[in-house]
C-alpha positions as CSV (number, residue, x, y, z in Angstrom):
1,X,0.0,0.0,0.0
2,X,1.3,3.4,-1.0
3,X,0.1,6.8,0.0
4,X,-0.8,8.7,-3.2
5,X,-2.1,12.0,-1.8
6,X,-5.3,13.6,-0.7
7,X,-8.8,12.9,-2.1
8,X,-10.0,15.8,-4.1
9,X,-13.6,15.2,-2.9
10,X,-13.1,15.1,0.9
11,X,-9.5,15.8,1.7
12,X,-8.9,12.3,3.2
13,X,-5.7,10.4,2.6
14,X,-5.7,8.3,-0.6
15,X,-3.8,5.0,-1.0
16,X,-3.1,2.7,-3.9
17,X,-3.9,-1.0,-3.5
18,X,-1.5,-1.6,-6.4
19,X,-3.8,-4.0,-8.3
20,X,-6.2,-3.8,-11.2
21,X,-7.9,-7.1,-10.1
22,X,-11.2,-6.4,-8.4
23,X,-11.1,-9.5,-6.1
24,X,-7.6,-8.8,-5.0
25,X,-8.6,-5.1,-4.4
26,X,-11.5,-6.2,-2.3
27,X,-9.3,-8.5,-0.2
28,X,-6.7,-5.8,0.4
29,X,-9.4,-3.3,1.3
30,X,-11.0,-5.7,3.8
31,X,-7.5,-6.1,5.4
32,X,-7.5,-2.3,5.9
33,X,-11.0,-2.2,7.5
34,X,-9.8,-2.7,11.1
35,X,-7.6,0.4,10.7
36,X,-10.4,2.7,9.7
37,X,-13.3,3.9,11.8
38,X,-16.8,2.7,11.1
39,X,-17.8,6.3,10.1
40,X,-15.3,6.2,7.4
41,X,-17.0,3.2,5.7
42,X,-19.5,5.6,4.1
43,X,-16.6,7.7,2.7
44,X,-14.9,4.6,1.3
45,X,-18.2,3.5,-0.3
46,X,-18.6,6.9,-1.9
47,X,-15.1,6.8,-3.3
48,X,-15.7,3.4,-4.8
49,X,-19.0,4.6,-6.4
50,X,-17.2,7.7,-7.9
51,X,-14.4,5.5,-9.2
52,X,-16.8,3.2,-10.9
53,X,-18.6,6.1,-12.5
54,X,-15.3,7.5,-13.8
55,X,-14.3,4.1,-15.1
56,X,-17.7,3.8,-17.0
57,X,-17.1,7.3,-18.4
58,X,-13.6,6.4,-19.6
59,X,-15.0,3.2,-21.3
60,X,-17.7,5.3,-23.0
61,X,-15.4,8.2,-24.0
62,X,-12.4,6.0,-25.0
63,X,-13.7,2.7,-26.2
64,X,-10.2,1.7,-27.6
65,X,-8.9,1.9,-24.1
66,X,-11.8,0.1,-22.4
67,X,-9.6,-2.9,-21.6
68,X,-7.1,-0.8,-19.8
69,X,-9.7,0.9,-17.3
70,X,-9.2,-0.4,-13.8
């Protein structure tokens, strides 16, 4: 896990799970859950939702790169 800066949406710390594989990302995220407070779970869920929307927009806008969207 590597710190990659602050979230532009809420100012919280952002980290990279260093994987494009969804199952591995979920596993790594679950390992981090004990280190975050329960109130932060909503923030994490919101970030995941935003990331999925951005990935969908990238697939729509750049269909040639759809296979490269994480």
